[in-house]
N, C-alpha and C positions, 0 to 999 in steps of 0.2 A: 484599235478603237472598238471594232465590232465585238471582240471577245469581252471587253470591259462592259459594254452595254448588255450583252447576253448574260454575263455572270451576275450583274446587278439585277437584271430582270428575273433571274432564277431566285434570288434572295427575296425580292418583293413578292414573287409568285408563291413562294413557300408560306410567307406570312398571310397573303391574301387567301390562298387555298385553305389554310388551316382555319382561318376565321369564317370563310364562307361555308365550308363543309363541317365546321365544328370538330376539326381534327387536331390532334396534338402537333404543333408546328415542328417540334423536334423530330417526330416520326416522318413528317413530310420532308423535312430538310435532309434526313438520312436517305430517304428514297430518291431525292433529286441530286444528291452529291455525286453519285456514280455517273449519272447521265451527263451532268455538267462537266465532270472531269474528262469524259470521253470526247465531248465537244471541244474542250480546250486542250486536249492532249496532255492532261495532267496525270502523273503516276498515282497508282493506288496508295502508295506510301504516304502521299500528301494528305489523303483522306484520313488515314489512320493517325497521322501525326496531329490532326486537328482535334482528336478526342482529348478533352482536358482531364488527364488522369489525376493530377494533384487536386484539382478543383472538385472532381467527382468524389474522391475519398474524403476531402474536407467537408463537403456538404453532407455526404452519407453519415459521417461520424457525428456531426453536430445535430442533424435532423433525427438520427436514431436516439441519441442521448436525450433530446428534449421530448421525443415521443414517449420514452420511458417515464419521464416526469409528468407528462400530460396524461398518460394512461393510469398512473397511480394517484392522480388528482393533486399533485404537489403544486403545480402552477395555478390551478383553480383556487385552492385554499389560500395560497399566498396572496392572491389578488383580493379575495374576500376579507381576509384578515386586515389588510392594509386599508381597505375602504371603510371597514367598521370602526376605524380609529377616529373618524371625523365627528362621531356623535351627532349632536343636533346642528352642527355647523354645515348644513346640507349644501350651502353654496360652494363648499370646498369639494364636493363629490366629483363634479366634472373635471376639476383640476387634478384631483387625486387619480381619477381614471386615466388621465393623460400621463401623469408621472409614472404610475405603476406600469402602464403599457410600454412607455418609453424605456424604463429601466429594465424590464423583463426582456424586451426585444434587443436592447443594446448588449445585454449580458450574454447573448448567444443564439437564441432560437430564431431571431429575426421576425419579420412581420407575419409570415404565414402561420406559424404556430401560435403566436400571441393573439392574432386576430380571432382565430377560431375559439379561443377561450374568452377573451375580454369583450368582444363585440356581443356575443350571446349573453354574457353576464350583464353587460351594460344595458342591453335591450330589456332583459328581465327586470333589472333594477328600475328602469324608466317606467315600466308598466306598474310595478309596485308603488312607485312614487307619483304616478300620474304626471310624469314629466315627458318632454319631447324626446323621442328616441333618437332623433337626428343630433341632438345636443350631446347626450351621454355616449351613444355609440360612435358619433363623429369624433369626439375627444379621444375615445379609446382607440379608434382607427388611426388618427393622426399620431398618437403616441407610439403605436406599433410601427408605423412606417418611418417615423422620425428616428427611432432607435436602430433601425435595421441597417443603417450605413456605418455602424460602429466597426472598428477593425476586426472584431471577433464575431460579428453577426453576418447573416446571409448575404445581403447586398454589399456590405463592406468587403467581404471575402471575394466575391465575384468581381467587383470593380478593381480591387487591388491586383487580382490575377490578370485581368484584361489590360490594365495599365502596364504591368510588368512585361507582358507579351509584346505590347506596342512600343516598349522602350521609353515610356513616359516618365517624367519627373513626378512622383506621386507621394504625398504625405497622407496616409490614411486618417490620422487623428485630425489633421487640419480640414480634410474634406468632411469628416464627421461633424466637426464643429460648425462649418458653414451650412451644411444641409440642415442641421439641428436648428440653426438660427432662423432659416426660412420656414421650417416646419412649425417652430414656436410662434412665429408671426401669424400663420394660418390658424393655429389653435386659439390664440388671443382673439383674433377676429371672430371665430366661431363662437367663443364664449360670450363675447359682447353682443353679437347679432342675435343669438338665441337667448339672451338674458339669463345666463347661468348664475349671475349674482343674485337673481330673484328666486332661485330654486328653493322650494320649501317642501317639507314632508312632515307627517304626523309621527308620533312615537310608534304607532303601529307599523308604519312603513319601514321603520328602521329595526324592527325586531328580527334579528337574524340568528339569535342564540349565541352561545359561546362556541367559537370556532376552535376546535382542537385538532392538532396534528397527531396522527398515529406514528408508529415507529418508522414505517416506510417513508412517510412524507417528511419526517425530521431528517432522516438520512438523505433523502432526495434534495432537501434544501441545503444540507451541508455539502453535497456533491456539486451543486450549482455554484456555491461560494468557492469551492476548491477549483472549479473550472476557470472562474474569473481570475482568481489569484495566480494560478499557474500560467495562464495565457497572458494576462496583462502584466502581472508582476515579474514573472520569470521568463517570459517570451517563449513558452512552450508552443509547439504546433497545435492549433486549436482542434483540427480533425483527429489527429492521433491521440491527443489528450482526451477528447470526447469518447473515442473508442475504448480507451483504458478505463475511464470512469464507468462507462456503460457495462463493461465486463464485470467490474466489481459489484455494481448494482444487481446484475443478473445472478452472479454467484451467491450473493447474500439474500436472494429472494426479494429484492426491493422493487423489481419491475418485471413485467411479463414480456419476455422476448418476442413471442409470436404476435402478440397484440401490438407491440411497438413497431415491429416490422411492417405490419399492415397500415400503420398510421403514418409511416414515412411518405412524404409527398412524391411518390415515384414519377407521377406525370410531370412534375416540375423538373425533376432530375433529368428525365428523358428530353424534355423541352430544352433545357440549358445545354446539355451535351450535344444534342442533335444539331442545334443552330450553330454551335461552335465548329462542328465538323464541316457544315456547308460554308461557314464563314472562311475556313481555311482555304477552300477551293476558290471561293469568290475573291479572296485577297490575292491569291496566287495569280489569278487572271486579270487583276487590276480593277475589279469592281468597286472595292473600298476607296481606291484612289479617285475613281470617277465620282463616287458619292460625295467625297470631301470637296472635290472641285465644284460640284453643283451647289453645295451648301455655302461654301466660302464666297462664291460669286454674288450671293445675296446679302453678305454681311460686311459690316465695318466694326470699328472698335466699340461703338455704342450698342449696336444691335446684335452682336455675335452671341452673347449669353442669353438674352431674351429669346432670340430665334431658336437657339438650341433647346431652351426650356419648353418652348411651344412645340417644336418638332417632337421632343420626347413625350410630351403630354398627349399629343394627337396619336402618336404610335401606340402609346400605352393603353389608349381606349380600345384598341383593336387587337392588342397582343400583350404578352407578358413583359414586364419591365426587366426582370432578371434574365429571362430566357431569350428575349428578342431585342428589346430597345438598347440595353447596355452593350451587348456584343456587336450590335450594328453601328451604333453611333460613337462609342468611345474610341475604337481604333482609328476613326477619321480625324480625331482632334489634333495630333501633331501636324498633319498637313494643313488643316484649316488655320491653326494658329500661325503657322509660318507664312501663310498667304495673306491673312488679315493684318498681321503685324501689330505695331503699337504696343499698348499695355495689356492686350488680351493675353490671358494665360490658360494653359491646359487645365490647371487646378480649378480656376474659376468656372470654366465651361463644364468640367466634370461635375461640379456641384449643381450647376443649372440642370444638367441632364438628369441626375438622380432625383433632385427635388421636383422637377417637372413631371417625371414619369411616375413617381410614387404618389403624387398628389391626386392622381385620377382614380385611384383604386376604390374610392367611396361610391363610384358609379354602380348602378345595378347590373352592369355587364361584368363587373370585376368581383373578386372574392369578398372584399369588405362590404360593398353595397348589397350584394346578393345575400350575404349572411344576415345583414341588418333586416332586409325585407322579409326573408324567410322566417327568421326567428320572431320578428314582430307579428307576422301573420299567424304564426303558430300560437304565440302567447295570447293574442287578443281575438282570434278568429275573425280577423279584419275582413270587411266586405271587399268585393272586387273593385268598387269605386275608391275605397280608401287605399287599397294596394296600388292602384294606378296613380293616385295622388302622391304617395310616397315615392313611387318609381320616378315620377317627373321631378320631384324635389331632389332626389339623389343625383339625377343628371345635372340639374342646375348647380347643385353644391359641388359636384366634381369639376364642372367647367369653371366655376368661380375660384376653386382652389388653384387650378392651373393658371388662371389669370393673375391670382395673387403672387404666384411664383414668378411669372413673367415681369410683373411690376417690380418685384424685389430685385430681379436681375437687372432690369432697366435702370434703376436708381443706383446701381453699383453695390448692392448688398453682398453679393458673392465676392466681389473684388476685394472687399475688406479682409476676407479670410483667405483669398487666393493669391 
């Protein structure tokens, strides 16, 4: 029992230390893995076996491919082209921002890459239109995190890998649909609360000129379509396919290899892999079993999914969803479901975890919210008072989003799809 407590304490300490000292939790986890293994008498081979080789190559391939498309502005022009299609029907702009972000994210790059393009674009558009940046950027954010649980996107890949390692019954498409339903509910609520249907703009606001794609961006768009067709239609491995397409783009001068390498989110890669390594040692010592016992003791058939959504949301405020929340909580699900019993399912709770964790990212402590605040301040030269006001609104919006997911889980929303 003591070793279980110690191993779980090390995992919690890694997350806490990373947050308190503003360190990459993955690096902290790698540093603590050896110490914990020595305490528990765990062989070094267990530490190395915890490194997610397949996941690392999959993430590296997809992130590098989309860095190439981001570097040559293919993703940016695709989003602008689609938004320009609304014409004077400006009430459709928030909806289109959501749809474009959702589709782009689901097609492969996931929320990280899409957020960096779409949130900045949405904030710039809100300034031009004199619209609420929380509405436009919020819709862009929700679309990005809504699509990232697709089977070929970042979160979908990570969750599928974790589920496979835990021996869970997992249907990636089914999980994607369930998470998308909860995410769409949040988007509809945001659109109504911020009165997106009343959004107006003058002709001058909509003057963006004719958006033309150069040869590089046309080929980049075709390569994106090819990735989706090969992976979804022919079941090719997404990581290896992305590497092959990236090589073709580089050989034909479509993308800048060195610039794209710099754009790969290496900190996220280290975070995910490092936590996986520490998790392997923690699991071997019984820490994950202890965590599942603690969570299941507070749950019944009705509260299991809402509590999981709340736990994931709270953890995500202080750590990475992909790098910390999912690797920590998902392995506990088989044990929790077996103890709670009834009609509670692993699939239902997986959806609750993903939706709860991703909903928080609009907070100013996370990528989405910080991008919104920084780009708005830069665009408008906002005063310190205005910045503080937006900061507070982002915290409230993040908390409200998690509450929305909890309610969705409580009324059985995920059970429909799980």
